[in-house]
C-alpha positions as CSV (number, residue, x, y, z in Angstrom):
1,M,19.6,4.3,-8.7
2,R,21.4,6.3,-6.0
3,D,21.4,5.5,-2.3
4,L,18.1,6.7,-0.8
5,R,16.7,6.9,2.7
6,I,13.0,6.0,2.6
7,A,10.4,6.1,5.4
8,A,7.4,3.8,5.7
9,A,4.7,5.1,8.1
10,Q,1.7,3.7,9.9
11,F,-1.2,5.3,11.8
12,E,-4.7,4.7,12.9
13,H,-6.9,6.6,10.5
14,R,-10.3,8.0,11.1
15,N,-13.2,7.3,8.7
16,G,-13.8,10.2,6.4
17,D,-11.9,12.7,8.7
18,K,-9.4,14.0,6.1
19,A,-8.3,16.9,8.3
20,Y,-7.3,14.6,11.1
21,N,-5.6,12.1,8.8
22,L,-3.7,14.8,7.0
23,S,-2.5,16.1,10.4
24,R,-1.1,12.6,11.2
25,I,0.6,12.5,7.8
26,R,2.2,15.9,8.6
27,D,3.3,14.8,12.1
28,L,4.7,11.5,10.9
29,T,6.5,13.2,7.9
30,R,8.2,15.5,10.4
31,R,9.3,12.5,12.5
32,A,10.6,10.7,9.4
33,V,12.6,13.7,8.3
34,E,14.1,14.0,11.7
35,Q,15.3,10.4,11.3
36,G,16.9,11.3,8.0
37,A,14.2,10.2,5.5
38,E,14.3,11.7,2.0
39,V,11.0,10.2,1.0
40,V,8.0,9.4,3.2
41,S,5.2,7.0,2.3
42,F,1.8,6.2,3.8
43,H,-0.9,3.6,3.3
44,E,-3.7,3.1,0.9
45,C,-6.4,5.7,1.2
46,S,-4.6,7.2,4.2
47,I,-6.2,10.6,3.6
48,S,-9.8,9.4,3.6
49,A,-9.7,6.0,5.3
50,Y,-10.7,2.9,3.4
51,T,-12.9,0.0,4.5
52,F,-15.9,2.1,5.7
53,V,-16.8,2.9,2.1
54,Q,-17.9,-0.6,1.5
55,T,-21.5,0.5,2.5
56,H,-21.4,3.8,0.6
57,S,-23.7,4.5,-2.2
58,R,-22.2,5.9,-5.4
59,E,-23.4,9.4,-4.4
60,Q,-21.7,9.1,-1.0
61,L,-18.5,7.9,-2.5
62,W,-18.5,10.6,-5.1
63,D,-18.9,13.2,-2.4
64,L,-16.0,11.7,-0.4
65,A,-13.7,11.6,-3.5
66,E,-11.7,14.6,-4.8
67,S,-10.1,15.6,-8.0
68,V,-6.4,15.1,-8.4
69,P,-4.3,17.2,-8.6
70,D,-6.6,20.1,-7.9
71,G,-8.5,18.8,-4.9
72,P,-8.0,20.2,-1.4
73,S,-6.4,17.1,0.1
74,T,-3.8,16.9,-2.7
75,R,-3.0,20.6,-2.3
76,E,-2.5,20.0,1.4
77,L,-0.2,17.1,0.8
78,I,1.8,19.3,-1.5
79,R,2.1,21.9,1.3
80,I,3.3,19.2,3.7
81,A,5.9,18.1,1.1
82,A,7.0,21.7,0.7
83,E,7.2,22.3,4.4
84,F,9.5,19.4,5.1
85,R,11.3,19.4,1.7
86,V,10.6,15.7,0.9
87,P,8.4,13.8,-1.5
88,V,5.3,12.4,0.2
89,L,3.2,9.5,-1.0
90,A,-0.4,9.0,0.2
91,G,-3.8,7.6,-1.0
92,L,-7.3,8.9,-1.4
93,F,-10.5,8.3,-3.5
94,E,-10.3,10.3,-6.7
95,R,-13.2,11.5,-8.8
96,D,-12.7,12.1,-12.5
97,E,-15.2,14.7,-13.4
98,A,-14.8,14.3,-17.2
99,A,-15.2,10.5,-17.2
100,E,-17.6,10.4,-14.2
101,T,-15.6,7.7,-12.6
102,I,-14.2,7.1,-9.1
103,H,-10.8,5.6,-8.4
104,N,-8.7,4.3,-5.5
105,T,-5.7,6.5,-6.2
106,Y,-2.2,6.9,-4.7
107,V,-0.1,10.0,-5.4
108,C,3.5,11.0,-5.1
109,V,3.9,14.8,-4.5
110,T,6.7,17.2,-4.0
111,S,6.7,21.0,-3.5
112,D,6.3,21.3,-7.3
113,G,3.1,19.3,-7.4
114,V,2.0,15.8,-8.3
115,I,4.9,13.7,-9.7
116,A,3.0,10.5,-10.1
117,K,-0.5,9.1,-9.8
118,H,-1.5,5.4,-9.7
119,R,-5.1,4.2,-10.0
120,K,-5.6,0.8,-8.3
121,L,-5.8,-2.0,-10.9
122,H,-7.8,-4.5,-8.8
123,T,-10.6,-2.7,-6.8
124,F,-13.1,-4.6,-4.7
125,V,-14.0,-2.6,-1.6
126,S,-16.8,-0.9,-3.6
127,R,-18.6,-1.8,-6.8
128,H,-18.6,2.0,-7.6
129,L,-14.9,2.1,-8.1
130,T,-13.4,2.0,-11.6
131,P,-10.1,0.1,-11.9
132,G,-7.1,1.8,-13.3
133,N,-5.8,0.6,-16.7
134,Q,-2.0,1.3,-16.7
135,F,1.1,0.7,-14.7
136,T,2.9,3.6,-13.0
137,V,6.7,4.0,-13.1
138,F,8.4,7.4,-12.6
139,D,11.7,9.1,-11.7
140,L,12.2,10.4,-8.2
141,L,15.4,11.8,-6.7
142,G,17.6,9.9,-9.1
143,C,15.7,6.6,-8.6
144,R,13.2,4.8,-10.8
145,C,10.0,4.1,-8.8
146,G,6.7,2.3,-9.2
147,I,3.4,2.1,-7.4
148,L,1.1,-0.8,-6.9
149,I,-1.8,-0.6,-4.4
150,C,-2.7,-3.5,-2.1
151,Y,-4.4,-6.3,-4.2
152,D,-2.3,-5.2,-7.2
153,N,0.7,-6.8,-5.4
154,N,-1.1,-10.2,-5.0
155,L,-0.7,-10.9,-8.7
156,P,3.0,-11.6,-9.5
157,E,2.5,-10.3,-13.0
158,N,1.9,-6.8,-11.8
159,V,5.1,-6.5,-9.8
160,R,7.1,-8.3,-12.6
161,I,5.9,-5.9,-15.2
162,T,6.5,-2.8,-13.0
163,A,10.1,-4.1,-12.5
164,M,10.5,-4.7,-16.2
165,L,9.4,-1.1,-16.9
166,G,12.5,-0.1,-14.9
167,A,11.2,0.3,-11.3
168,E,14.0,-0.2,-8.7
169,I,11.7,0.7,-5.8
170,V,8.0,-0.2,-5.7
171,F,5.8,1.5,-3.2
172,M,3.1,-0.9,-2.0
173,P,0.5,0.9,0.1
174,H,-2.0,-1.5,1.7
175,V,-5.0,-1.8,4.0
176,T,-4.7,-5.4,4.9
177,G,-4.1,-8.1,7.6
178,C,-6.2,-9.6,10.4
179,L,-9.1,-10.4,8.0
180,P,-11.4,-13.4,7.9
181,S,-9.7,-16.1,5.8
182,P,-9.9,-19.9,5.1
183,M,-6.2,-20.1,5.7
184,P,-5.2,-21.9,8.9
185,G,-4.5,-19.6,11.8
186,R,-5.7,-16.5,10.1
187,G,-8.7,-14.3,11.0
188,T,-9.7,-11.1,12.8
189,V,-8.4,-9.6,16.0
190,D,-10.9,-9.0,18.8
191,R,-11.3,-5.3,19.3
192,A,-11.1,-5.8,23.0
193,V,-7.5,-7.0,22.6
194,W,-6.7,-3.7,20.8
195,D,-8.5,-1.6,23.4
196,N,-6.5,-3.3,26.2
197,R,-3.1,-2.9,24.5
198,E,-1.6,-0.8,27.2
199,R,-2.5,-3.2,29.9
200,D,-1.6,-6.3,27.9
201,P,0.6,-5.5,25.0
202,V,2.0,-9.0,24.8
203,R,-1.3,-10.5,23.7
204,L,-1.8,-8.0,20.9
205,R,1.7,-8.3,19.7
206,Q,1.3,-12.1,19.5
207,E,-1.9,-11.5,17.4
208,F,-0.1,-9.1,15.1
209,S,3.1,-11.1,14.8
210,G,1.3,-14.4,14.1
211,P,-0.4,-15.8,11.0
212,K,-3.2,-13.2,11.2
213,G,-0.7,-10.3,10.5
214,R,3.0,-10.4,10.0
215,G,3.2,-14.1,9.5
216,W,0.9,-13.9,6.6
217,L,2.8,-10.9,5.1
218,L,6.0,-12.8,5.2
219,R,4.5,-15.6,3.1
220,W,4.5,-13.4,0.0
221,L,5.9,-9.9,0.5
222,P,9.6,-10.9,0.6
223,T,8.9,-13.0,-2.5
224,R,7.8,-10.0,-4.5
225,A,11.0,-8.2,-3.7
226,W,13.2,-11.2,-4.2
227,E,11.8,-12.6,-7.4
228,N,12.0,-9.1,-9.1
229,G,15.2,-7.7,-7.5
230,I,13.5,-4.6,-6.2
231,Y,13.1,-2.6,-3.0
232,A,9.5,-3.0,-1.7
233,V,8.1,-0.3,0.5
234,F,5.1,-1.8,2.4
235,T,2.7,0.6,4.3
236,N,-0.3,-0.4,6.3
237,P,-2.6,1.3,8.9
238,I,-2.7,0.1,12.5
239,G,-5.6,0.0,14.8
240,I,-9.3,0.3,14.1
241,D,-10.3,0.3,10.4
242,D,-14.1,0.4,10.5
243,D,-15.1,-3.1,11.5
244,T,-11.6,-4.7,11.8
245,V,-8.3,-4.1,13.6
246,K,-5.3,-3.7,11.3
247,N,-1.8,-4.8,12.3
248,G,0.5,-2.1,10.8
249,N,3.9,-3.8,10.3
250,S,4.9,-1.2,7.8
251,M,8.3,-2.2,6.5
252,I,10.9,-1.8,3.8
253,L,12.4,-4.9,2.1
254,D,15.6,-5.1,0.0
255,P,16.1,-6.9,-3.3
256,F,17.0,-10.1,-1.4
257,G,13.7,-10.1,0.3
258,E,15.2,-9.2,3.7
259,V,13.4,-6.8,6.0
260,L,15.6,-3.7,6.4
261,A,13.3,-1.7,8.7
262,E,9.9,-2.3,10.2
263,C,7.4,-0.5,12.5
264,H,7.0,-2.5,15.7
265,A,5.0,0.0,17.8
266,L,1.4,-0.9,18.7
267,G,0.3,2.5,17.4
268,D,1.4,5.3,15.0
269,D,5.0,4.9,14.0
270,V,7.5,5.5,11.2
271,T,10.6,3.5,10.2
272,V,13.4,4.6,7.9
273,A,15.8,2.4,5.8
274,L,18.8,3.2,3.6
275,C,18.2,1.6,0.2
276,T,21.5,1.2,-1.6
277,A,22.2,0.8,-5.3
278,D,24.6,-2.0,-5.0
279,K,22.1,-4.7,-4.1
280,L,20.1,-4.3,-7.3
281,A,22.8,-5.7,-9.5
282,L,23.6,-8.5,-7.1
283,S,20.0,-9.7,-6.6
284,S,18.6,-13.0,-7.9
285,G,15.5,-11.3,-9.3
286,Q,17.5,-9.1,-11.7
287,R,19.1,-12.3,-13.1
288,Y,15.7,-14.0,-13.3
289,I,14.3,-11.1,-15.4
290,R,17.2,-11.5,-17.8
291,A,16.7,-15.2,-18.0
292,R,13.0,-15.0,-19.2
293,R,11.8,-16.8,-22.3
294,P,8.8,-14.8,-23.5
295,E,8.2,-17.2,-26.4
296,L,7.0,-19.7,-23.9
297,Y,4.6,-17.4,-22.1
298,G,1.8,-16.9,-24.6
299,R,-0.8,-18.5,-22.3
300,L,-0.3,-15.6,-19.8
301,V,-1.8,-13.1,-22.1
302,E,-4.5,-15.2,-23.7
303,P,-7.9,-13.6,-23.2
304,S,-10.0,-15.4,-20.6
305,S,-13.5,-16.8,-21.5
306,A,-14.8,-14.9,-18.4
307,P,-14.1,-11.3,-17.4
308,P,-11.6,-10.8,-14.6
309,V,-13.0,-10.8,-11.1
310,T,-11.1,-9.5,-8.1
311,E,-12.4,-11.5,-5.1
312,P,-10.6,-11.3,-1.7
313,G,-10.3,-14.4,0.3
314,W,-12.4,-13.0,3.2
315,K,-15.3,-12.3,0.9
316,L,-15.2,-15.9,-0.5
317,K,-15.4,-17.2,3.0
318,T,-18.3,-14.8,3.9
319,D,-20.2,-15.9,0.7
320,R,-19.8,-19.6,1.6
321,T,-21.0,-19.0,5.1
322,T,-24.0,-17.0,3.9
323,N,-25.0,-19.5,1.3
324,S,-24.6,-22.5,3.6
């Protein structure tokens, strides 16, 4: 790995408004480059928006999705990368015409085209999405990078395997935070608090910084970086996401699990961190990977008696309430 300046961005997307969302991606890419960024990353489904598709029929989701790399949104993303001469990473719904499947996809593009494409391994926002079936590790500007989308990062095995495949930097695009949850202190943020953010920013900041948002992220996100000795680039939208308010807090963490840079604005923002090669070799996570004893881990890969089910905590709580 070489030293690399990476930007993590956040913005309030609009449901299905790809032109608007791409315009925000362009503007924030410009801001990031002005701050010295060499790579700029955005959140899960940042091109199309995300949560609103939970009520889509398959036909509606198919119409929203696009082919990759030939779809208009990916071509526009390549133009943005070419204009500012930096790789750009962003997400969208992808349709595979040949397989007749729809995927939650995240791409890394440069002026030369699509460098990497990851299909989310653990989909749940729509039953019409097909999960991906492989890990994504690729070379970018002299660094070895990986991609895992949102829920993919909740399973330690996914981040560990991505690191074992050589990833030094893992891009972790999300749409998360401020969701219903059985965990103490967690839950949603009242939209009125968001709408009143200019008059009373303190109240919103307390909501976002507490266990509903940043406090929950810091329970597990630094662990993923620390236990694997990687840089973690976390991106997340801020503001209205269909029926919830998202907290942003896009941030970059080092291999010690320390936050190098973070978005603190109560709105669209970008933050840039210098990721240096020296920390990788010094990190505990790299030692832990070398200390593994795979002969003891057979149980991890034993087939389950039931098929895998990706169930978010907020859905479990909703189901219990509905059935009670």
